N, CA, C and O atoms as a printed pandas DataFrame, in Angstrom:
     atom_number atom_name residue_name chain_id  residue_number  x_coord  y_coord  z_coord
0              1         N          UNK        A               1   76.715   78.459  114.747
1              2        CA          UNK        A               1   76.320   77.100  115.066
2              3         C          UNK        A               1   75.261   77.175  116.158
3              4         O          UNK        A               1   75.400   77.950  117.104
4              5         N          UNK        A               2   74.233   76.398  116.038
5              6        CA          UNK        A               2   73.113   76.446  116.973
6              7         C          UNK        A               2   72.795   75.053  117.486
7              8         O          UNK        A               2   72.856   74.071  116.746
8              9         N          UNK        A               3   72.458   74.987  118.757
9             10        CA          UNK        A               3   71.987   73.743  119.346
10            11         C          UNK        A               3   70.479   73.821  119.470
11            12         O          UNK        A               3   69.924   74.896  119.694
12            13         N          UNK        A               4   69.824   72.702  119.327
13            14        CA          UNK        A               4   68.366   72.674  119.459
14            15         C          UNK        A               4   67.968   73.217  120.835
15            16         O          UNK        A               4   68.585   72.889  121.848
16            17         N          UNK        A               5   66.944   74.039  120.849
17            18        CA          UNK        A               5   66.363   74.604  122.069
18            19         C          UNK        A               5   67.326   75.460  122.869
19            20         O          UNK        A               5   66.968   75.882  123.968
20            21         N          UNK        A               6   68.494   75.732  122.398
21            22        CA          UNK        A               6   69.461   76.559  123.116
22            23         C          UNK        A               6   69.896   77.700  122.211
23            24         O          UNK        A               6   69.624   77.699  121.010
24            25         N          UNK        A               7   70.559   78.650  122.792
25            26        CA          UNK        A               7   71.094   79.758  122.011
26            27         C          UNK        A               7   72.297   79.306  121.204
27            28         O          UNK        A               7   72.698   78.143  121.234
28            29         N          UNK        A               8   72.846   80.244  120.500
29            30        CA          UNK        A               8   74.013   79.935  119.682
30            31         C          UNK        A               8   75.240   79.747  120.558
31            32         O          UNK        A               8   75.369   80.368  121.613
32            33         N          UNK        A               9   76.139   78.881  120.104
33            34        CA          UNK        A               9   77.460   78.820  120.717
34            35         C          UNK        A               9   78.325   79.776  119.907
35            36         O          UNK        A               9   78.076   79.996  118.722
36            37         N          UNK        A              10   79.322   80.333  120.536
37            38        CA          UNK        A              10   80.124   81.325  119.831
38            39         C          UNK        A              10   80.941   80.679  118.717
39            40         O          UNK        A              10   81.178   79.471  118.720
40            41         N          UNK        A              11   81.358   81.493  117.782
41            42        CA          UNK        A              11   82.046   81.008  116.587
42            43         C          UNK        A              11   83.338   80.262  116.930
43            44         O          UNK        A              11   83.635   79.236  116.318
44            45         N          UNK        A              12   84.102   80.759  117.892
45            46        CA          UNK        A              12   85.361   80.091  118.252
46            47         C          UNK        A              12   85.115   78.704  118.844
47            48         O          UNK        A              12   85.858   77.764  118.562
48            49         N          UNK        A              13   84.074   78.581  119.663
49            50        CA          UNK        A              13   83.731   77.275  120.225
50            51         C          UNK        A              13   83.292   76.326  119.118
51            52         O          UNK        A              13   83.677   75.157  119.109
52            53         N          UNK        A              14   82.488   76.827  118.188
53            54        CA          UNK        A              14   82.056   76.015  117.047
54            55         C          UNK        A              14   83.236   75.519  116.224
55            56         O          UNK        A              14   83.278   74.354  115.830
56            57         N          UNK        A              15   84.193   76.404  115.966
57            58        CA          UNK        A              15   85.389   76.022  115.198
58            59         C          UNK        A              15   86.208   74.982  115.956
59            60         O          UNK        A              15   86.696   74.018  115.366
60            61         N          UNK        A              16   86.357   75.181  117.264
61            62        CA          UNK        A              16   87.110   74.215  118.073
62            63         C          UNK        A              16   86.426   72.855  118.059
63            64         O          UNK        A              16   87.083   71.828  117.887
64            65         N          UNK        A              17   85.123   72.847  118.237
65            66        CA          UNK        A              17   84.375   71.593  118.227
66            67         C          UNK        A              17   84.517   70.887  116.879
67            68         O          UNK        A              17   84.772   69.684  116.831
68            69         N          UNK        A              18   84.356   71.618  115.805
69            70        CA          UNK        A              18   84.500   71.016  114.470
70            71         C          UNK        A              18   85.907   70.477  114.240
71            72         O          UNK        A              18   86.076   69.414  113.641
72            73         N          UNK        A              19   86.919   71.205  114.712
73            74        CA          UNK        A              19   88.299   70.728  114.531
74            75         C          UNK        A              19   88.548   69.446  115.311
75            76         O          UNK        A              19   89.309   68.586  114.868
76            77         N          UNK        A              20   87.911   69.313  116.469
77            78        CA          UNK        A              20   88.079   68.099  117.282
78            79         C          UNK        A              20   87.326   66.915  116.683
79            80         O          UNK        A              20   87.707   65.764  116.896
80            81         N          UNK        A              21   86.260   67.194  115.937
81            82        CA          UNK        A              21   85.476   66.129  115.304
82            83         C          UNK        A              21   86.128   65.641  114.007
83            84         O          UNK        A              21   85.920   64.502  113.590
84            85         N          UNK        A              22   86.906   66.501  113.386
85            86        CA          UNK        A              22   87.509   66.170  112.091
86            87         C          UNK        A              22   88.386   64.922  112.210
87            88         O          UNK        A              22   89.263   64.844  113.071
88            89         N          UNK        A              23   88.137   63.965  111.345
89            90        CA          UNK        A              23   88.937   62.750  111.308
90            91         C          UNK        A              23   88.496   61.669  112.296
91            92         O          UNK        A              23   89.055   60.572  112.296
92            93         N          UNK        A              24   87.518   61.959  113.122
93            94        CA          UNK        A              24   87.044   60.962  114.085
94            95         C          UNK        A              24   86.090   59.986  113.394
95            96         O          UNK        A              24   85.386   60.345  112.449
96            97         N          UNK        A              25   86.083   58.771  113.877
97            98        CA          UNK        A              25   85.087   57.807  113.421
98            99         C          UNK        A              25   83.733   58.267  113.932
99           100         O          UNK        A              25   83.655   58.993  114.923
100          101         N          UNK        A              26   82.675   57.853  113.266
101          102        CA          UNK        A              26   81.328   58.298  113.617
102          103         C          UNK        A              26   81.008   58.053  115.083
103          104         O          UNK        A              26   80.480   58.936  115.759
104          105         N          UNK        A              27   81.321   56.871  115.578
105          106        CA          UNK        A              27   81.018   56.532  116.970
106          107         C          UNK        A              27   81.757   57.453  117.942
107          108         O          UNK        A              27   81.181   57.899  118.934
108          109         N          UNK        A              28   83.034   57.739  117.659
109          110        CA          UNK        A              28   83.815   58.642  118.514
110          111         C          UNK        A              28   83.254   60.063  118.466
111          112         O          UNK        A              28   83.169   60.740  119.491
112          113         N          UNK        A              29   82.872   60.508  117.264
113          114        CA          UNK        A              29   82.314   61.852  117.102
114          115         C          UNK        A              29   81.008   61.987  117.873
115          116         O          UNK        A              29   80.774   63.002  118.529
116          117         N          UNK        A              30   80.163   60.974  117.797
117          118        CA          UNK        A              30   78.891   61.013  118.516
118          119         C          UNK        A              30   79.102   61.029  120.029
119          120         O          UNK        A              30   78.370   61.699  120.757
120          121         N          UNK        A              31   80.095   60.296  120.491
121          122        CA          UNK        A              31   80.395   60.288  121.927
122          123         C          UNK        A              31   80.861   61.675  122.373
123          124         O          UNK        A              31   80.407   62.184  123.397
124          125         N          UNK        A              32   81.766   62.283  121.605
125          126        CA          UNK        A              32   82.251   63.620  121.929
126          127         C          UNK        A              32   81.105   64.632  121.910
127          128         O          UNK        A              32   81.006   65.473  122.803
128          129         N          UNK        A              33   80.241   64.555  120.899
129          130        CA          UNK        A              33   79.094   65.454  120.830
130          131         C          UNK        A              33   78.147   65.257  122.005
131          132         O          UNK        A              33   77.550   66.218  122.491
132          133         N          UNK        A              34   78.008   64.025  122.461
133          134        CA          UNK        A              34   77.175   63.745  123.632
134          135         C          UNK        A              34   77.719   64.428  124.873
135          136         O          UNK        A              34   76.961   65.034  125.631
136          137         N          UNK        A              35   79.033   64.338  125.091
137          138        CA          UNK        A              35   79.652   65.022  126.227
138          139         C          UNK        A              35   79.485   66.531  126.104
139          140         O          UNK        A              35   79.144   67.209  127.074
140          141         N          UNK        A              36   79.730   67.050  124.898
141          142        CA          UNK        A              36   79.604   68.486  124.672
142          143         C          UNK        A              36   78.182   68.954  124.971
143          144         O          UNK        A              36   77.988   69.963  125.649
144          145         N          UNK        A              37   77.197   68.226  124.470
145          146        CA          UNK        A              37   75.793   68.588  124.685
146          147         C          UNK        A              37   75.458   68.568  126.177
147          148         O          UNK        A              37   74.804   69.482  126.680
148          149         N          UNK        A              38   75.901   67.537  126.874
149          150        CA          UNK        A              38   75.627   67.439  128.303
150          151         C          UNK        A              38   76.242   68.628  129.035
151          152         O          UNK        A              38   75.576   69.268  129.850
152          153         N          UNK        A              39   77.515   68.927  128.748
153          154        CA          UNK        A              39   78.171   70.042  129.423
154          155         C          UNK        A              39   77.493   71.367  129.101
155          156         O          UNK        A              39   77.254   72.185  129.989
156          157         N          UNK        A              40   77.188   71.568  127.832
157          158        CA          UNK        A              40   76.554   72.816  127.406
158          159         C          UNK        A              40   75.231   73.023  128.141
159          160         O          UNK        A              40   74.964   74.111  128.651
160          161         N          UNK        A              41   74.417   71.994  128.193
161          162        CA          UNK        A              41   73.119   72.106  128.859
162          163         C          UNK        A              41   73.263   72.190  130.377
163          164         O          UNK        A              41   72.509   72.908  131.032
164          165         N          UNK        A              42   74.223   71.463  130.935
165          166        CA          UNK        A              42   74.418   71.489  132.386
166          167         C          UNK        A              42   74.940   72.844  132.851
167          168         O          UNK        A              42   74.585   73.312  133.933
168          169         N          UNK        A              43   75.774   73.467  132.042
169          170        CA          UNK        A              43   76.348   74.748  132.433
170          171         C          UNK        A              43   75.448   75.930  132.092
171          172         O          UNK        A              43   75.715   77.056  132.513
172          173         N          UNK        A              44   74.397   75.683  131.342
173          174        CA          UNK        A              44   73.466   76.742  130.942
174          175         C          UNK        A              44   72.249   76.769  131.865
175          176         O          UNK        A              44   71.106   76.825  131.412
176          177         N          UNK        A              45   72.521   76.728  133.167
177          178        CA          UNK        A              45   71.449   76.782  134.158
178          179         C          UNK        A              45   71.804   77.830  135.211
179          180         O          UNK        A              45   72.970   78.193  135.373
180          181         N          UNK        A              46   70.808   78.301  135.908
181          182        CA          UNK        A              46   71.051   79.279  136.966
182          183         C          UNK        A              46   71.918   78.676  138.068
183          184         O          UNK        A              46   72.801   79.343  138.607
184          185         N          UNK        A              47   71.660   77.413  138.398
185          186        CA          UNK        A              47   72.441   76.738  139.443
186          187         C          UNK        A              47   73.922   76.685  139.062
187          188         O          UNK        A              47   74.789   76.954  139.894
188          189         N          UNK        A              48   74.208   76.340  137.811
189          190        CA          UNK        A              48   75.606   76.272  137.365
190          191         C          UNK        A              48   76.244   77.660  137.372
191          192         O          UNK        A              48   77.410   77.804  137.738
192          193         N          UNK        A              49   75.494   78.670  136.974
193          194        CA          UNK        A              49   76.035   80.035  136.997
194          195         C          UNK        A              49   76.380   80.450  138.428
195          196         O          UNK        A              49   77.343   81.184  138.648
196          197         N          UNK        A              50   75.597   79.983  139.394
197          198        CA          UNK        A              50   75.883   80.278  140.801
198          199         C          UNK        A              50   77.128   79.542  141.296
199          200         O          UNK        A              50   77.744   79.954  142.279
200          201         N          UNK        A              51   77.498   78.458  140.622
201          202        CA          UNK        A              51   78.674   77.664  141.014
202          203         C          UNK        A              51   79.866   77.929  140.095
203          204         O          UNK        A              51   80.817   77.148  140.071
204          205         N          UNK        A              52   79.817   79.027  139.340
205          206        CA          UNK        A              52   80.838   79.313  138.337
206          207         C          UNK        A              52   82.259   79.311  138.918
207          208         O          UNK        A              52   83.169   78.731  138.326
208          209         N          UNK        A              53   82.446   79.951  140.065
209          210        CA          UNK        A              53   83.781   80.005  140.672
210          211         C          UNK        A              53   84.275   78.604  141.032
211          212         O          UNK        A              53   85.444   78.275  140.830
212          213         N          UNK        A              54   83.381   77.797  141.559
213          214        CA          UNK        A              54   83.730   76.427  141.946
214          215         C          UNK        A              54   84.041   75.573  140.711
215          216         O          UNK        A              54   84.998   74.799  140.709
216          217         N          UNK        A              55   83.227   75.722  139.669
217          218        CA          UNK        A              55   83.421   74.954  138.435
218          219         C          UNK        A              55   84.730   75.338  137.756
219          220         O          UNK        A              55   85.410   74.480  137.192
220          221         N          UNK        A              56   85.088   76.615  137.804
221          222        CA          UNK        A              56   86.304   77.062  137.113
222          223         C          UNK        A              56   87.577   76.482  137.725
223          224         O          UNK        A              56   88.633   76.509  137.093
224          225         N          UNK        A              57   87.488   75.965  138.934
225          226        CA          UNK        A              57   88.664   75.400  139.598
226          227         C          UNK        A              57   88.886   73.916  139.310
227          228         O          UNK        A              57   89.956   73.386  139.609
228          229         N          UNK        A              58   87.890   73.239  138.732
229          230        CA          UNK        A              58   88.045   71.803  138.482
230          231         C          UNK        A              58   88.965   71.573  137.297
231          232         O          UNK        A              58   89.102   72.427  136.422
232          233         N          UNK        A              59   89.588   70.417  137.282
233          234        CA          UNK        A              59   90.595   70.129  136.260
234          235         C          UNK        A              59   90.180   69.049  135.280
235          236         O          UNK        A              59   90.902   68.779  134.320
236          237         N          UNK        A              60   89.020   68.419  135.504
237          238        CA          UNK        A              60   88.611   67.352  134.598
238          239         C          UNK        A              60   87.090   67.210  134.589
239          240         O          UNK        A              60   86.382   67.852  135.365
240          241         N          UNK        A              61   86.619   66.372  133.709
241          242        CA          UNK        A              61   85.184   66.155  133.539
242          243         C          UNK        A              61   84.554   65.638  134.822
243          244         O          UNK        A              61   83.452   66.047  135.188
244          245         N          UNK        A              62   85.250   64.743  135.502
245          246        CA          UNK        A              62   84.740   64.187  136.758
246          247         C          UNK        A              62   84.488   65.298  137.774
247          248         O          UNK        A              62   83.489   65.269  138.493
248          249         N          UNK        A              63   85.379   66.264  137.834
249          250        CA          UNK        A              63   85.213   67.378  138.749
250          251         C          UNK        A              63   83.984   68.208  138.433
251          252         O          UNK        A              63   83.273   68.640  139.340
252          253         N          UNK        A              64   83.729   68.434  137.150
253          254        CA          UNK        A              64   82.537   69.177  136.745
254          255         C          UNK        A              64   81.285   68.428  137.185
255          256         O          UNK        A              64   80.349   69.019  137.723
256          257         N          UNK        A              65   81.282   67.122  136.950
257          258        CA          UNK        A              65   80.132   66.299  137.336
258          259         C          UNK        A              65   79.911   66.374  138.840
259          260         O          UNK        A              65   78.778   66.509  139.301
260          261         N          UNK        A              66   81.000   66.286  139.605
261          262        CA          UNK        A              66   80.863   66.328  141.054
262          263         C          UNK        A              66   80.298   67.662  141.540
263          264         O          UNK        A              66   79.436   67.682  142.420
264          265         N          UNK        A              67   80.767   68.763  140.985
265          266        CA          UNK        A              67   80.265   70.082  141.394
266          267         C          UNK        A              67   78.799   70.243  141.011
267          268         O          UNK        A              67   77.996   70.708  141.820
268          269         N          UNK        A              68   78.449   69.869  139.803
269          270        CA          UNK        A              68   77.084   70.058  139.331
270          271         C          UNK        A              68   76.087   69.132  140.012
271          272         O          UNK        A              68   74.894   69.431  140.048
272          273         N          UNK        A              69   76.554   68.018  140.549
273          274        CA          UNK        A              69   75.625   67.056  141.156
274          275         C          UNK        A              69   75.398   67.313  142.644
275          276         O          UNK        A              69   74.630   66.593  143.283
276          277         N          UNK        A              70   76.048   68.313  143.196
277          278        CA          UNK        A              70   75.861   68.626  144.630
278          279         C          UNK        A              70   74.570   69.354  144.854
279          280         O          UNK        A              70   74.245   69.697  145.991
């Protein structure tokens, strides 16, 4: 599975994403894909790699946003 302008996501992540999309209404699926795309792109930066230890300790999406926005 490939994202535009980005490298491939691994097969297990692709399978997990597809399983989570299965059975969702179009609007829900698009919302989930939007979050996934944002996280994928936000975490694929040098700054995020430097904050890896800090990011790994957060427990929710809000925590990721807070760490990445500092």
